[in-house]
N, C-alpha and C positions, 0 to 999 in steps of 0.2 A: 503494499498498499504506499501512497504517498505521501507528504508532509503537508499537502495540501489541502487532502480529505480530510484531516483535524482543524482545518480552522472555523473561524466564524468572528463575525464582525459584534463590538461589546462596545458601544457609547461608553465614554469614560467615566460618567454619571453613576455608572451602573457599579463603578469602582467602589467598594465600602474603604472611607478612610480611616472610620472608627468604628469601635464592635458595638453592636446592639445595645442597649441599657440594661437588658436583662438576659441576662445568656440563653438563657429556654424562652423565649419572646420573639427569638429569630423566627422568619419564616420558615417553611418544610415542605418542600415538592414531594410528592408520593410520586413514583414510578413505580407501575407492573412493567416488569421487566418483559414477562410473557409476551403482553397484549398492547403496550405501548402508555395505557391509562395511565393519566396522572390525574393528585386529589392535588388542594393548595390549603395547607392547614397551617398550625402555629405548631414551631417544637416540643413543645411539652404533650403536643397528642402524639409525639410518636410511640407512648405507650401503646396504645390502639393499634398499632400496627408490629406490637411484635407479642408474640404466641408462648404463651406459656414452655415452659423446656428450651428454649430457642436457649444459647449461649451467645452472650455478647462480648465482643472482647476490644478491650481498649490496648492503646497505648500508653502506658506511662510514663514515658519522656520526660525528662524536664530543661525548657530550653536555658544555653545559658545566655551570660550576656559577653555575647561573644564578637560585638560591634565595633572597633576600636578604631579612632580617630588621630593620625599620630602623623610629626613632622621628622621629617628625614635630615639627617646633616646637612645635606645641599638648601636645606630652606623650603623644599617644597613639600607637598602635605599630599595624605596617604590614606585610605580606608584601608584595615585589614577585618575580614572576616573569620574566626575559625573553625574550623568545620572538625576534625579529631586530631587526637595528639598524635603523633612520629611514631610508626612502628608498633605502637598499641594491638594486642591482640583482643582486650579488652577496654574495660572502665574504669577499672580499681582504683588505679591511680590517675584518676583525671583532676582531682584536685591537687595531686603537685607535680605532674610532668611541667617541663618546662617547654619542651619543642613539639611544637606543633605545625601541622597541613593548616596552610591560608588558603583564601581566596585575596587579591590584592587588587585595589582601585586606584590611580591607573595602574594597570598590570605591567606595561610596556616603558614604564619610565622607573620599575625596579632594576635591583642589581644583586648580585651575590656582594654580601662583605657590607653593604649598608646598613646603618644602624637608625633606625626610628624611635622617638621619643613619644610616649602618651603620657596622660594626667598622673597626679599620686608616683613620680618616681618607675611608672614603670617602662621599662622598653624592650628593643629586642632587636638581636642581629639578623639580616638576612641569609639563611644556611645554603640552600639548595634549592633546585626547581624539580618539581615532580613530574612525572611524564603525563600527568591527565589533567597540566595547566595550574597544579595550585603550587604556591612556593614554602617552603619548610622556615622554621624562624624558632629561634632560640631566647627566651625571656629572660631579663634578669632584672630585679628589683631587690631592694633592702627588706622589705618587710613580706609577709611570707606572699606564696604565689596567688592563691586563691582569694585572697580577703582584698589583695591588690586587683584582680583582676574584677572582682562586682564594685570597687568602685571608681575601676577607668573605664567597664566596658559598658556597652549601651546593649538594651535589645533591639536582636539581629530583625527588624521588621522588614520586608520585602521592598522592593526598590519602586512601587505602584504605589504602594503608599508615600503618598509626597510628602510628609510631616515627619518624615524617615529624620531629618537632622533635629529635631523638635527637642530638645533636654529636657523643656519643660513637662512633657507629659510621658518623659519613660516611666516615669513613677509609676501612673494608671498602667502603662504598657507591661512591665514588669509582673504586673499581678493579669491581667486580661488575654496577654499573650502568653498563656498556660492555660492546661485542663486543671480543674479542680484537682482531680486526681494525679497531676504528676508529683516525681517524688524520686526520680533516679538520673541525676544532671546529667548531661552529655549533646544534645542537640543542638544544631545550627540552624534550625527553624524548628516552628510549632507543629505538633499533629493537628492540625486546625479543624477537622472534621468534630474533634472532640471538645470543642472549644462551647457548644450548647446544651453539654450537661452540666447541672447543676448537682448537690449532694442530694439533696430533696429529689428529685426527677430521679437518680438512682434511684435512692428507697424507693420510691413507686414501680421502678421497673422490677426490683427485685422482688415486691409484694406480687407482681403479676404474676408470680413464679419461671422469670429466668434468670438463668445463672448470667452472673458477671465477672469475666476472670478476666487478665492482666497478663502482655508482654512490653518486653520494651525494646523496641529500637530507637535508635539515636538518629535524628535525619540529618544526611548530611548530603553532599550533591549527586549523589543517586537521584532523588525527588526534585532539586530544585533547577538541576543544569538542563539548557533547552536543546531542542533534539537538531542539529545539523544536518544530518543528512537526507537528502530529500528521499531517498528508499529507506522508509524507517525500519525497517529490518536489519539496515547497515548500521544504526542505532546501537550502542555499548554502555548498559548502566553500570554506572559506579557503584563498588560496593557499600552496605552499611552496616554495620554491626549490631545482631540485636541476641538476647536471648528471651527464651520463652520458658516459666515456668513447669517443673512437674505437674502441677497441678490443673494448668492451663489446660498441657496434653492431652493430661488424661479426660477432664472436661469434652477438650474439640473431638476426640477420637469418638469417644462412648456416645456423643451427640449424631455422631456422623452413621455410627454402627446402626444407631436405632433411629435413622431416618427425622432424627431431629436438624433444624435447622442453626448454621455457624453463622451468625451476625456479626461481620468485621466493622469497628468504627474508623474509615480511614482508611485513602490508598495506603501505608504505612503497616497497617498492622495488617492487611490483604496480603500484601507482599511479602512478608515477615511467615505467615501462617504458610503461604502457596509454597513458599522456595523451603521449609523445612518437610512439604511433604512429596519433594522432590521424587523422594528414594523408592517409595514404596505408598504413599498414600497414607498413612500414618505421619503424625507428629512426634516427634522427639523432644524432650525437653533438654532444654542447655541452652551454649551461644551456636551463632555463626552468622556468616555475614554472607546477605542477600543483595545480589546481584539481577535477579531473574526481571528481563525484561516483557509485563504483560501487558499484549496488546490483541486487537481483534482476530480470531481463532486459537487465541489460548484454551485450551480446556480445563477449568478450574477442580482443583482436589479437593477444598474444604469448603468455599466459602461458599454460602449460597445465595444472601442477601449483605446490605453497605450500608452503613452512614457515611457520606462524602460534604464536601464544599461543590461548588460553581468552580471549574478552573479555569488553568490560563485556555486558548488556542494552542494547539502545535505540541502541545505538552507530554508529557510521558503520563502526567498523572489523566487526562480527558480520552487518552487514549486507551488507558487502563479500565476505566468507568465503560467505554465503548466493549470492550470486552465482552464487560457483564451484561451489559444491557441493551448492545448492541447498537452501532454510531447511530442509525437514522433516529430510534428512538431519544437517543440522548441528544442529537444535534437538535432534534423537536422539542424537546423540553428546553433545551436552554432558549432555543426561542421564545419559547412561550414565555419563560424566566423573564426574560429582558421587557417584553410586552406588560408583564403585570410588575413590574416592577424592582423584582429581587435586587437581592445587595449579591455581587460578587466576589469572588476571593478568598483571603484569608481571615479576614473580617467579615464576612458575609453571611448570607443565608445557607441554608442546608439542604441536600436532598437523602431520602431514603427510595436506595436500588432493593424492591424484595419481590 
């Protein structure tokens, strides 16, 4: 398939710049993937579309304050986005590791050996370039690294949120650009489908007889880097670290064996579950690195239904939801969402594909 097959026109006014006033009062489009039928709801009504016995799987990763604005020794300005510790097979040492992979802007003016200075006495040396276009930097500071990063770093909002440099609102974003159940720090971006859940809503879902389980996938370049190949089959996903707890694996496997639904919250949860089941169709608890590119034609092994947001055109994310619900169904649903005034992207509204 070609990249243009996943394009659509989105008026700029539809791109959400702020989160909804209340998480569970965002809008919810319910899409029946087998028929293409759609319903216009509010997110708290998702309880009505979950069945007793469903297993709802959430990604409990927590976003790092990994956007750093710095000044090079030459006086030029540079912005870094930390993506993951260099050479780390897991994230046990994420708070102590001082050598990181990152994206730099402007990248073309970044050089090996450059020293970059940030607020609160934090600085780094550019040590190398990785084959996927990222840089490797080594941080230095007199205070403990993690506490210094918490002070110097900003919430890594996506570039289409135009107030990305507004430090006044960073305190709000540090709360709202997280899910209420986030706990394992390590993401360079948020699993935004989970933004709409509140603790009260999750309690209501549990009371309905739905099993709520968690996994951790730390969102990185595999999720948000653009597709540059015109033939999408040529695109290669960057891997992202995940951990599936044994109890989550057991619940998912039991649901599949008994014909109950597995409902994934977000594309990251979906890729982790599907990647973990590649060998024999069963989930094994433990760590892994997901580099699975889910696009139309993919046969889902685990996920039956999905909670997701409205995604960027030509992205791997819209390709994934097209694989689950059908390209025509998704693009028609997006056109209707635009007509009805839905809010798109990270701080936008939600879709339930069932």
